[in-house]
Predicted model as a PDB file, atoms N, CA, C, CB and O in Angstrom, pLDDT in the B-factor column:
MODEL        1                                                                  
ATOM      1  N   MET A   1      -7.948  38.927   2.179  1.00 51.00           N  
ATOM      2  CA  MET A   1      -8.808  39.830   1.429  1.00 51.00           C  
ATOM      3  C   MET A   1      -8.310  39.891  -0.014  1.00 51.00           C  
ATOM      4  CB  MET A   1      -8.833  41.250   2.076  1.00 51.00           C  
ATOM      5  O   MET A   1      -7.114  40.049  -0.262  1.00 51.00           O  
ATOM      6  N   ILE A   2      -9.219  39.767  -0.940  1.00 55.00           N  
ATOM      7  CA  ILE A   2      -8.872  39.827  -2.356  1.00 55.00           C  
ATOM      8  C   ILE A   2      -9.219  41.206  -2.889  1.00 55.00           C  
ATOM      9  CB  ILE A   2      -9.605  38.721  -3.164  1.00 55.00           C  
ATOM     10  O   ILE A   2     -10.334  41.697  -2.707  1.00 55.00           O  
ATOM     11  N   ASN A   3      -8.260  41.813  -3.540  1.00 60.00           N  
ATOM     12  CA  ASN A   3      -8.447  43.111  -4.158  1.00 60.00           C  
ATOM     13  C   ASN A   3      -9.416  42.968  -5.335  1.00 60.00           C  
ATOM     14  CB  ASN A   3      -7.087  43.705  -4.621  1.00 60.00           C  
ATOM     15  O   ASN A   3      -9.381  41.960  -6.040  1.00 60.00           O  
ATOM     16  N   ASP A   4     -10.266  43.949  -5.551  1.00 64.00           N  
ATOM     17  CA  ASP A   4     -11.208  43.903  -6.669  1.00 64.00           C  
ATOM     18  C   ASP A   4     -10.506  43.862  -8.020  1.00 64.00           C  
ATOM     19  CB  ASP A   4     -12.131  45.097  -6.614  1.00 64.00           C  
ATOM     20  O   ASP A   4     -11.099  43.414  -9.002  1.00 64.00           O  
ATOM     21  N   ALA A   5      -9.280  44.310  -8.094  1.00 70.00           N  
ATOM     22  CA  ALA A   5      -8.547  44.308  -9.356  1.00 70.00           C  
ATOM     23  C   ALA A   5      -8.037  42.913  -9.702  1.00 70.00           C  
ATOM     24  CB  ALA A   5      -7.381  45.288  -9.290  1.00 70.00           C  
ATOM     25  O   ALA A   5      -7.629  42.674 -10.839  1.00 70.00           O  
ATOM     26  N   LEU A   6      -8.054  42.003  -8.757  1.00 73.00           N  
ATOM     27  CA  LEU A   6      -7.578  40.641  -8.983  1.00 73.00           C  
ATOM     28  C   LEU A   6      -8.730  39.762  -9.444  1.00 73.00           C  
ATOM     29  CB  LEU A   6      -6.936  40.062  -7.704  1.00 73.00           C  
ATOM     30  O   LEU A   6      -9.733  39.624  -8.744  1.00 73.00           O  
ATOM     31  N   ARG A   7      -8.586  39.180 -10.602  1.00 73.00           N  
ATOM     32  CA  ARG A   7      -9.597  38.270 -11.142  1.00 73.00           C  
ATOM     33  C   ARG A   7      -8.926  36.930 -11.401  1.00 73.00           C  
ATOM     34  CB  ARG A   7     -10.250  38.840 -12.454  1.00 73.00           C  
ATOM     35  O   ARG A   7      -7.765  36.876 -11.806  1.00 73.00           O  
ATOM     36  N   TYR A   8      -9.650  35.869 -11.168  1.00 75.00           N  
ATOM     37  CA  TYR A   8      -9.082  34.555 -11.423  1.00 75.00           C  
ATOM     38  C   TYR A   8     -10.142  33.634 -11.988  1.00 75.00           C  
ATOM     39  CB  TYR A   8      -8.481  33.962 -10.147  1.00 75.00           C  
ATOM     40  O   TYR A   8     -11.339  33.896 -11.871  1.00 75.00           O  
ATOM     41  N   MET A   9      -9.689  32.552 -12.600  1.00 76.00           N  
ATOM     42  CA  MET A   9     -10.594  31.567 -13.160  1.00 76.00           C  
ATOM     43  C   MET A   9      -9.907  30.218 -13.092  1.00 76.00           C  
ATOM     44  CB  MET A   9     -11.000  31.925 -14.620  1.00 76.00           C  
ATOM     45  O   MET A   9      -8.688  30.130 -13.233  1.00 76.00           O  
ATOM     46  N   GLY A  10     -10.669  29.186 -12.882  1.00 79.00           N  
ATOM     47  CA  GLY A  10     -10.138  27.830 -12.856  1.00 79.00           C  
ATOM     48  C   GLY A  10     -10.611  27.067 -14.080  1.00 79.00           C  
ATOM     49  O   GLY A  10     -11.759  27.209 -14.502  1.00 79.00           O  
ATOM     50  N   ILE A  11      -9.741  26.267 -14.642  1.00 77.00           N  
ATOM     51  CA  ILE A  11     -10.115  25.443 -15.788  1.00 77.00           C  
ATOM     52  C   ILE A  11      -9.649  24.012 -15.546  1.00 77.00           C  
ATOM     53  CB  ILE A  11      -9.507  26.008 -17.107  1.00 77.00           C  
ATOM     54  O   ILE A  11      -8.701  23.775 -14.797  1.00 77.00           O  
ATOM     55  N   SER A  12     -10.314  23.077 -16.176  1.00 75.00           N  
ATOM     56  CA  SER A  12      -9.922  21.679 -16.008  1.00 75.00           C  
ATOM     57  C   SER A  12      -9.374  21.057 -17.284  1.00 75.00           C  
ATOM     58  CB  SER A  12     -11.098  20.876 -15.528  1.00 75.00           C  
ATOM     59  O   SER A  12      -8.679  20.043 -17.224  1.00 75.00           O  
ATOM     60  N   ASN A  13      -9.670  21.640 -18.427  1.00 76.00           N  
ATOM     61  CA  ASN A  13      -9.189  21.111 -19.697  1.00 76.00           C  
ATOM     62  C   ASN A  13      -8.584  22.246 -20.507  1.00 76.00           C  
ATOM     63  CB  ASN A  13     -10.334  20.417 -20.485  1.00 76.00           C  
ATOM     64  O   ASN A  13      -9.319  23.001 -21.144  1.00 76.00           O  
ATOM     65  N   PRO A  14      -7.267  22.387 -20.499  1.00 77.00           N  
ATOM     66  CA  PRO A  14      -6.642  23.538 -21.139  1.00 77.00           C  
ATOM     67  C   PRO A  14      -6.872  23.623 -22.641  1.00 77.00           C  
ATOM     68  CB  PRO A  14      -5.185  23.514 -20.875  1.00 77.00           C  
ATOM     69  O   PRO A  14      -6.943  24.726 -23.182  1.00 77.00           O  
ATOM     70  N   SER A  15      -6.990  22.497 -23.329  1.00 75.00           N  
ATOM     71  CA  SER A  15      -7.140  22.562 -24.783  1.00 75.00           C  
ATOM     72  C   SER A  15      -8.443  23.246 -25.182  1.00 75.00           C  
ATOM     73  CB  SER A  15      -7.085  21.159 -25.382  1.00 75.00           C  
ATOM     74  O   SER A  15      -8.495  23.918 -26.212  1.00 75.00           O  
ATOM     75  N   GLY A  16      -9.484  23.086 -24.389  1.00 75.00           N  
ATOM     76  CA  GLY A  16     -10.747  23.735 -24.691  1.00 75.00           C  
ATOM     77  C   GLY A  16     -10.805  25.188 -24.258  1.00 75.00           C  
ATOM     78  O   GLY A  16     -11.660  25.939 -24.726  1.00 75.00           O  
ATOM     79  N   GLU A  17      -9.921  25.587 -23.385  1.00 81.00           N  
ATOM     80  CA  GLU A  17      -9.962  26.945 -22.832  1.00 81.00           C  
ATOM     81  C   GLU A  17      -9.012  27.916 -23.522  1.00 81.00           C  
ATOM     82  CB  GLU A  17      -9.639  26.903 -21.370  1.00 81.00           C  
ATOM     83  O   GLU A  17      -9.088  29.121 -23.283  1.00 81.00           O  
ATOM     84  N   ILE A  18      -8.135  27.424 -24.358  1.00 86.00           N  
ATOM     85  CA  ILE A  18      -7.190  28.319 -25.040  1.00 86.00           C  
ATOM     86  C   ILE A  18      -7.939  29.342 -25.880  1.00 86.00           C  
ATOM     87  CB  ILE A  18      -6.218  27.515 -25.928  1.00 86.00           C  
ATOM     88  O   ILE A  18      -7.549  30.508 -25.925  1.00 86.00           O  
ATOM     89  N   GLU A  19      -8.994  28.927 -26.535  1.00 83.00           N  
ATOM     90  CA  GLU A  19      -9.804  29.846 -27.344  1.00 83.00           C  
ATOM     91  C   GLU A  19     -10.394  30.955 -26.472  1.00 83.00           C  
ATOM     92  CB  GLU A  19     -10.935  29.079 -28.066  1.00 83.00           C  
ATOM     93  O   GLU A  19     -10.451  32.110 -26.895  1.00 83.00           O  
ATOM     94  N   MET A  20     -10.832  30.612 -25.260  1.00 81.00           N  
ATOM     95  CA  MET A  20     -11.385  31.604 -24.351  1.00 81.00           C  
ATOM     96  C   MET A  20     -10.305  32.598 -23.910  1.00 81.00           C  
ATOM     97  CB  MET A  20     -12.013  30.916 -23.129  1.00 81.00           C  
ATOM     98  O   MET A  20     -10.582  33.785 -23.741  1.00 81.00           O  
ATOM     99  N   ILE A  21      -9.081  32.113 -23.727  1.00 84.00           N  
ATOM    100  CA  ILE A  21      -7.979  32.982 -23.306  1.00 84.00           C  
ATOM    101  C   ILE A  21      -7.691  34.024 -24.383  1.00 84.00           C  
ATOM    102  CB  ILE A  21      -6.708  32.151 -23.007  1.00 84.00           C  
ATOM    103  O   ILE A  21      -7.253  35.131 -24.069  1.00 84.00           O  
ATOM    104  N   LYS A  22      -7.930  33.685 -25.638  1.00 85.00           N  
ATOM    105  CA  LYS A  22      -7.729  34.641 -26.736  1.00 85.00           C  
ATOM    106  C   LYS A  22      -8.632  35.862 -26.584  1.00 85.00           C  
ATOM    107  CB  LYS A  22      -7.991  33.964 -28.087  1.00 85.00           C  
ATOM    108  O   LYS A  22      -8.265  36.963 -26.993  1.00 85.00           O  
ATOM    109  N   ASN A  23      -9.801  35.670 -26.002  1.00 84.00           N  
ATOM    110  CA  ASN A  23     -10.791  36.741 -25.941  1.00 84.00           C  
ATOM    111  C   ASN A  23     -10.757  37.557 -24.658  1.00 84.00           C  
ATOM    112  CB  ASN A  23     -12.145  36.167 -26.108  1.00 84.00           C  
ATOM    113  O   ASN A  23     -11.556  38.480 -24.499  1.00 84.00           O  
ATOM    114  N   LYS A  24      -9.861  37.241 -23.750  1.00 83.00           N  
ATOM    115  CA  LYS A  24      -9.752  37.991 -22.494  1.00 83.00           C  
ATOM    116  C   LYS A  24      -8.309  38.450 -22.314  1.00 83.00           C  
ATOM    117  CB  LYS A  24     -10.213  37.124 -21.276  1.00 83.00           C  
ATOM    118  O   LYS A  24      -7.383  37.906 -22.917  1.00 83.00           O  
ATOM    119  N   LYS A  25      -8.146  39.444 -21.487  1.00 83.00           N  
ATOM    120  CA  LYS A  25      -6.816  39.981 -21.234  1.00 83.00           C  
ATOM    121  C   LYS A  25      -6.301  39.435 -19.910  1.00 83.00           C  
ATOM    122  CB  LYS A  25      -6.833  41.532 -21.221  1.00 83.00           C  
ATOM    123  O   LYS A  25      -6.860  39.720 -18.851  1.00 83.00           O  
ATOM    124  N   TYR A  26      -5.232  38.648 -19.978  1.00 85.00           N  
ATOM    125  CA  TYR A  26      -4.611  38.091 -18.782  1.00 85.00           C  
ATOM    126  C   TYR A  26      -3.177  38.589 -18.687  1.00 85.00           C  
ATOM    127  CB  TYR A  26      -4.655  36.539 -18.800  1.00 85.00           C  
ATOM    128  O   TYR A  26      -2.497  38.748 -19.701  1.00 85.00           O  
ATOM    129  N   GLN A  27      -2.726  38.833 -17.472  1.00 87.00           N  
ATOM    130  CA  GLN A  27      -1.341  39.225 -17.249  1.00 87.00           C  
ATOM    131  C   GLN A  27      -0.503  38.036 -16.814  1.00 87.00           C  
ATOM    132  CB  GLN A  27      -1.262  40.332 -16.208  1.00 87.00           C  
ATOM    133  O   GLN A  27       0.661  37.926 -17.200  1.00 87.00           O  
ATOM    134  N   VAL A  28      -1.081  37.138 -16.010  1.00 89.00           N  
ATOM    135  CA  VAL A  28      -0.352  35.986 -15.476  1.00 89.00           C  
ATOM    136  C   VAL A  28      -1.266  34.769 -15.530  1.00 89.00           C  
ATOM    137  CB  VAL A  28       0.142  36.251 -14.013  1.00 89.00           C  
ATOM    138  O   VAL A  28      -2.462  34.854 -15.251  1.00 89.00           O  
ATOM    139  N   ILE A  29      -0.671  33.633 -15.896  1.00 89.00           N  
ATOM    140  CA  ILE A  29      -1.389  32.363 -15.858  1.00 89.00           C  
ATOM    141  C   ILE A  29      -0.586  31.414 -14.981  1.00 89.00           C  
ATOM    142  CB  ILE A  29      -1.603  31.769 -17.303  1.00 89.00           C  
ATOM    143  O   ILE A  29       0.597  31.174 -15.219  1.00 89.00           O  
ATOM    144  N   LEU A  30      -1.254  30.879 -13.961  1.00 88.00           N  
ATOM    145  CA  LEU A  30      -0.670  29.902 -13.050  1.00 88.00           C  
ATOM    146  C   LEU A  30      -1.207  28.539 -13.455  1.00 88.00           C  
ATOM    147  CB  LEU A  30      -1.001  30.232 -11.544  1.00 88.00           C  
ATOM    148  O   LEU A  30      -2.421  28.348 -13.528  1.00 88.00           O  
ATOM    149  N   MET A  31      -0.317  27.589 -13.719  1.00 87.00           N  
ATOM    150  CA  MET A  31      -0.779  26.279 -14.168  1.00 87.00           C  
ATOM    151  C   MET A  31       0.126  25.168 -13.688  1.00 87.00           C  
ATOM    152  CB  MET A  31      -0.872  26.244 -15.673  1.00 87.00           C  
ATOM    153  O   MET A  31       1.279  25.386 -13.315  1.00 87.00           O  
ATOM    154  N   ASP A  32      -0.425  23.984 -13.707  1.00 85.00           N  
ATOM    155  CA  ASP A  32       0.330  22.776 -13.398  1.00 85.00           C  
ATOM    156  C   ASP A  32       1.034  22.315 -14.670  1.00 85.00           C  
ATOM    157  CB  ASP A  32      -0.600  21.653 -12.827  1.00 85.00           C  
ATOM    158  O   ASP A  32       0.518  22.514 -15.770  1.00 85.00           O  
ATOM    159  N   HIS A  33       2.173  21.719 -14.532  1.00 86.00           N  
ATOM    160  CA  HIS A  33       2.878  21.178 -15.690  1.00 86.00           C  
ATOM    161  C   HIS A  33       2.149  19.962 -16.243  1.00 86.00           C  
ATOM    162  CB  HIS A  33       4.319  20.810 -15.320  1.00 86.00           C  
ATOM    163  O   HIS A  33       2.053  19.788 -17.458  1.00 86.00           O  
ATOM    164  N   TYR A  34       1.639  19.126 -15.355  1.00 83.00           N  
ATOM    165  CA  TYR A  34       0.956  17.895 -15.766  1.00 83.00           C  
ATOM    166  C   TYR A  34      -0.554  18.094 -15.702  1.00 83.00           C  
ATOM    167  CB  TYR A  34       1.383  16.701 -14.871  1.00 83.00           C  
ATOM    168  O   TYR A  34      -1.133  18.191 -14.620  1.00 83.00           O  
ATOM    169  N   MET A  35      -1.185  18.153 -16.876  1.00 80.00           N  
ATOM    170  CA  MET A  35      -2.630  18.329 -16.976  1.00 80.00           C  
ATOM    171  C   MET A  35      -3.168  17.323 -17.991  1.00 80.00           C  
ATOM    172  CB  MET A  35      -2.997  19.797 -17.386  1.00 80.00           C  
ATOM    173  O   MET A  35      -2.410  16.800 -18.808  1.00 80.00           O  
ATOM    174  N   PRO A  36      -4.463  17.054 -17.944  1.00 78.00           N  
ATOM    175  CA  PRO A  36      -5.032  16.146 -18.937  1.00 78.00           C  
ATOM    176  C   PRO A  36      -5.031  16.788 -20.334  1.00 78.00           C  
ATOM    177  CB  PRO A  36      -6.467  15.748 -18.532  1.00 78.00           C  
ATOM    178  O   PRO A  36      -5.120  18.009 -20.459  1.00 78.00           O  
ATOM    179  N   VAL A  37      -4.934  15.997 -21.330  1.00 82.00           N  
ATOM    180  CA  VAL A  37      -4.999  16.376 -22.742  1.00 82.00           C  
ATOM    181  C   VAL A  37      -3.730  17.073 -23.212  1.00 82.00           C  
ATOM    182  CB  VAL A  37      -6.193  17.275 -22.982  1.00 82.00           C  
ATOM    183  O   VAL A  37      -3.096  16.598 -24.154  1.00 82.00           O  
ATOM    184  N   MET A  38      -3.340  18.172 -22.598  1.00 85.00           N  
ATOM    185  CA  MET A  38      -2.126  18.914 -22.969  1.00 85.00           C  
ATOM    186  C   MET A  38      -1.316  19.169 -21.707  1.00 85.00           C  
ATOM    187  CB  MET A  38      -2.475  20.266 -23.691  1.00 85.00           C  
ATOM    188  O   MET A  38      -1.882  19.423 -20.644  1.00 85.00           O  
ATOM    189  N   ASP A  39       0.017  19.102 -21.821  1.00 86.00           N  
ATOM    190  CA  ASP A  39       0.818  19.473 -20.654  1.00 86.00           C  
ATOM    191  C   ASP A  39       1.071  20.980 -20.679  1.00 86.00           C  
ATOM    192  CB  ASP A  39       2.165  18.686 -20.625  1.00 86.00           C  
ATOM    193  O   ASP A  39       0.766  21.653 -21.663  1.00 86.00           O  
ATOM    194  N   GLY A  40       1.624  21.494 -19.603  1.00 87.00           N  
ATOM    195  CA  GLY A  40       1.834  22.929 -19.466  1.00 87.00           C  
ATOM    196  C   GLY A  40       2.697  23.539 -20.551  1.00 87.00           C  
ATOM    197  O   GLY A  40       2.446  24.667 -20.977  1.00 87.00           O  
ATOM    198  N   VAL A  41       3.713  22.816 -21.007  1.00 90.00           N  
ATOM    199  CA  VAL A  41       4.601  23.335 -22.060  1.00 90.00           C  
ATOM    200  C   VAL A  41       3.825  23.510 -23.369  1.00 90.00           C  
ATOM    201  CB  VAL A  41       5.812  22.381 -22.277  1.00 90.00           C  
ATOM    202  O   VAL A  41       4.016  24.495 -24.083  1.00 90.00           O  
ATOM    203  N   GLU A  42       2.957  22.558 -23.674  1.00 91.00           N  
ATOM    204  CA  GLU A  42       2.133  22.669 -24.883  1.00 91.00           C  
ATOM    205  C   GLU A  42       1.166  23.849 -24.792  1.00 91.00           C  
ATOM    206  CB  GLU A  42       1.350  21.369 -25.113  1.00 91.00           C  
ATOM    207  O   GLU A  42       0.949  24.557 -25.776  1.00 91.00           O  
ATOM    208  N   VAL A  43       0.594  24.055 -23.619  1.00 90.00           N  
ATOM    209  CA  VAL A  43      -0.329  25.167 -23.425  1.00 90.00           C  
ATOM    210  C   VAL A  43       0.386  26.503 -23.629  1.00 90.00           C  
ATOM    211  CB  VAL A  43      -0.956  25.106 -22.023  1.00 90.00           C  
ATOM    212  O   VAL A  43      -0.120  27.381 -24.328  1.00 90.00           O  
ATOM    213  N   VAL A  44       1.562  26.652 -23.017  1.00 92.00           N  
ATOM    214  CA  VAL A  44       2.338  27.889 -23.177  1.00 92.00           C  
ATOM    215  C   VAL A  44       2.655  28.116 -24.646  1.00 92.00           C  
ATOM    216  CB  VAL A  44       3.646  27.833 -22.348  1.00 92.00           C  
ATOM    217  O   VAL A  44       2.524  29.238 -25.137  1.00 92.00           O  
ATOM    218  N   SER A  45       3.063  27.090 -25.344  1.00 93.00           N  
ATOM    219  CA  SER A  45       3.395  27.203 -26.767  1.00 93.00           C  
ATOM    220  C   SER A  45       2.198  27.682 -27.585  1.00 93.00           C  
ATOM    221  CB  SER A  45       3.887  25.856 -27.306  1.00 93.00           C  
ATOM    222  O   SER A  45       2.346  28.542 -28.453  1.00 93.00           O  
ATOM    223  N   GLU A  46       1.018  27.135 -27.314  1.00 92.00           N  
ATOM    224  CA  GLU A  46      -0.189  27.541 -28.037  1.00 92.00           C  
ATOM    225  C   GLU A  46      -0.571  28.990 -27.738  1.00 92.00           C  
ATOM    226  CB  GLU A  46      -1.349  26.616 -27.680  1.00 92.00           C  
ATOM    227  O   GLU A  46      -0.936  29.736 -28.646  1.00 92.00           O  
ATOM    228  N   ILE A  47      -0.490  29.386 -26.480  1.00 92.00           N  
ATOM    229  CA  ILE A  47      -0.862  30.750 -26.098  1.00 92.00           C  
ATOM    230  C   ILE A  47       0.136  31.755 -26.654  1.00 92.00           C  
ATOM    231  CB  ILE A  47      -0.948  30.879 -24.569  1.00 92.00           C  
ATOM    232  O   ILE A  47      -0.259  32.851 -27.053  1.00 92.00           O  
ATOM    233  N   ARG A  48       1.410  31.412 -26.688  1.00 93.00           N  
ATOM    234  CA  ARG A  48       2.445  32.308 -27.221  1.00 93.00           C  
ATOM    235  C   ARG A  48       2.217  32.624 -28.702  1.00 93.00           C  
ATOM    236  CB  ARG A  48       3.830  31.683 -27.033  1.00 93.00           C  
ATOM    237  O   ARG A  48       2.694  33.648 -29.191  1.00 93.00           O  
ATOM    238  N   LYS A  49       1.503  31.766 -29.414  1.00 94.00           N  
ATOM    239  CA  LYS A  49       1.222  32.011 -30.831  1.00 94.00           C  
ATOM    240  C   LYS A  49       0.374  33.260 -31.038  1.00 94.00           C  
ATOM    241  CB  LYS A  49       0.520  30.809 -31.441  1.00 94.00           C  
ATOM    242  O   LYS A  49       0.468  33.902 -32.084  1.00 94.00           O  
ATOM    243  N   PHE A  50      -0.460  33.617 -30.049  1.00 93.00           N  
ATOM    244  CA  PHE A  50      -1.311  34.792 -30.208  1.00 93.00           C  
ATOM    245  C   PHE A  50      -1.093  35.858 -29.138  1.00 93.00           C  
ATOM    246  CB  PHE A  50      -2.743  34.374 -30.198  1.00 93.00           C  
ATOM    247  O   PHE A  50      -1.621  36.963 -29.265  1.00 93.00           O  
ATOM    248  N   ASN A  51      -0.325  35.554 -28.083  1.00 91.00           N  
ATOM    249  CA  ASN A  51      -0.047  36.560 -27.054  1.00 91.00           C  
ATOM    250  C   ASN A  51       1.298  36.266 -26.413  1.00 91.00           C  
ATOM    251  CB  ASN A  51      -1.170  36.587 -25.979  1.00 91.00           C  
ATOM    252  O   ASN A  51       1.440  35.304 -25.658  1.00 91.00           O  
ATOM    253  N   SER A  52       2.266  37.085 -26.713  1.00 91.00           N  
ATOM    254  CA  SER A  52       3.608  36.885 -26.156  1.00 91.00           C  
ATOM    255  C   SER A  52       3.835  37.689 -24.880  1.00 91.00           C  
ATOM    256  CB  SER A  52       4.657  37.260 -27.186  1.00 91.00           C  
ATOM    257  O   SER A  52       4.927  37.650 -24.313  1.00 91.00           O  
ATOM    258  N   ASN A  53       2.820  38.415 -24.423  1.00 91.00           N  
ATOM    259  CA  ASN A  53       2.974  39.264 -23.236  1.00 91.00           C  
ATOM    260  C   ASN A  53       2.541  38.591 -21.938  1.00 91.00           C  
ATOM    261  CB  ASN A  53       2.187  40.527 -23.417  1.00 91.00           C  
ATOM    262  O   ASN A  53       2.903  39.056 -20.857  1.00 91.00           O  
ATOM    263  N   ILE A  54       1.779  37.513 -22.022  1.00 91.00           N  
ATOM    264  CA  ILE A  54       1.319  36.845 -20.813  1.00 91.00           C  
ATOM    265  C   ILE A  54       2.496  36.180 -20.106  1.00 91.00           C  
ATOM    266  CB  ILE A  54       0.228  35.806 -21.146  1.00 91.00           C  
ATOM    267  O   ILE A  54       3.336  35.544 -20.742  1.00 91.00           O  
ATOM    268  N   LYS A  55       2.546  36.331 -18.805  1.00 93.00           N  
ATOM    269  CA  LYS A  55       3.561  35.667 -17.979  1.00 93.00           C  
ATOM    270  C   LYS A  55       2.979  34.358 -17.467  1.00 93.00           C  
ATOM    271  CB  LYS A  55       4.021  36.580 -16.788  1.00 93.00           C  
ATOM    272  O   LYS A  55       1.781  34.267 -17.201  1.00 93.00           O  
ATOM    273  N   PHE A  56       3.825  33.351 -17.331  1.00 93.00           N  
ATOM    274  CA  PHE A  56       3.377  32.045 -16.864  1.00 93.00           C  
ATOM    275  C   PHE A  56       4.140  31.637 -15.612  1.00 93.00           C  
ATOM    276  CB  PHE A  56       3.553  30.989 -17.962  1.00 93.00           C  
ATOM    277  O   PHE A  56       5.344  31.862 -15.496  1.00 93.00           O  
ATOM    278  N   ILE A  57       3.424  31.045 -14.694  1.00 92.00           N  
ATOM    279  CA  ILE A  57       4.024  30.397 -13.527  1.00 92.00           C  
ATOM    280  C   ILE A  57       3.568  28.951 -13.599  1.00 92.00           C  
ATOM    281  CB  ILE A  57       3.600  31.095 -12.147  1.00 92.00           C  
ATOM    282  O   ILE A  57       2.377  28.658 -13.497  1.00 92.00           O  
ATOM    283  N   MET A  58       4.528  28.047 -13.777  1.00 90.00           N  
ATOM    284  CA  MET A  58       4.199  26.638 -13.919  1.00 90.00           C  
ATOM    285  C   MET A  58       4.701  25.889 -12.692  1.00 90.00           C  
ATOM    286  CB  MET A  58       4.810  26.049 -15.219  1.00 90.00           C  
ATOM    287  O   MET A  58       5.854  26.037 -12.287  1.00 90.00           O  
ATOM    288  N   ILE A  59       3.825  25.088 -12.113  1.00 89.00           N  
ATOM    289  CA  ILE A  59       4.183  24.323 -10.926  1.00 89.00           C  
ATOM    290  C   ILE A  59       3.977  22.835 -11.214  1.00 89.00           C  
ATOM    291  CB  ILE A  59       3.340  24.775  -9.693  1.00 89.00           C  
ATOM    292  O   ILE A  59       3.301  22.459 -12.172  1.00 89.00           O  
ATOM    293  N   SER A  60       4.561  22.021 -10.384  1.00 86.00           N  
ATOM    294  CA  SER A  60       4.344  20.589 -10.509  1.00 86.00           C  
ATOM    295  C   SER A  60       4.788  19.911  -9.222  1.00 86.00           C  
ATOM    296  CB  SER A  60       5.104  20.012 -11.733  1.00 86.00           C  
ATOM    297  O   SER A  60       5.545  20.470  -8.428  1.00 86.00           O  
ATOM    298  N   GLN A  61       4.300  18.706  -9.042  1.00 79.00           N  
ATOM    299  CA  GLN A  61       4.703  17.901  -7.908  1.00 79.00           C  
ATOM    300  C   GLN A  61       5.112  16.547  -8.439  1.00 79.00           C  
ATOM    301  CB  GLN A  61       3.569  17.780  -6.851  1.00 79.00           C  
ATOM    302  O   GLN A  61       4.423  15.952  -9.268  1.00 79.00           O  
ATOM    303  N   VAL A  62       6.229  16.074  -7.958  1.00 74.00           N  
ATOM    304  CA  VAL A  62       6.691  14.753  -8.326  1.00 74.00           C  
ATOM    305  C   VAL A  62       6.746  13.929  -7.050  1.00 74.00           C  
ATOM    306  CB  VAL A  62       8.083  14.802  -9.044  1.00 74.00           C  
ATOM    307  O   VAL A  62       7.402  14.314  -6.082  1.00 74.00           O  
ATOM    308  N   SER A  63       6.072  12.824  -7.051  1.00 72.00           N  
ATOM    309  CA  SER A  63       6.099  11.964  -5.863  1.00 72.00           C  
ATOM    310  C   SER A  63       6.852  10.684  -6.188  1.00 72.00           C  
ATOM    311  CB  SER A  63       4.659  11.642  -5.370  1.00 72.00           C  
ATOM    312  O   SER A  63       6.924  10.257  -7.341  1.00 72.00           O  
ATOM    313  N   SER A  64       7.395  10.100  -5.173  1.00 67.00           N  
ATOM    314  CA  SER A  64       8.158   8.864  -5.399  1.00 67.00           C  
ATOM    315  C   SER A  64       7.412   7.657  -4.897  1.00 67.00           C  
ATOM    316  CB  SER A  64       9.514   8.939  -4.725  1.00 67.00           C  
ATOM    317  O   SER A  64       7.908   6.536  -5.007  1.00 67.00           O  
TER     318      SER A  64                                                      
ENDMDL                                                                          
END                                                                             
């Protein structure tokens, strides 16, 4: 069961969505380290320029 206070959104291209993140209030962002166009570290760096309060959880999978 999902609490009504929990909101989520999925994105496929982080570079295009950073502008949208500026206009909404997020507490936590869950992301993959390896994404197309920008990696997770670059995304965090860009978001930190305008919001230093958002928490990030970055995940990744490495296969051999």
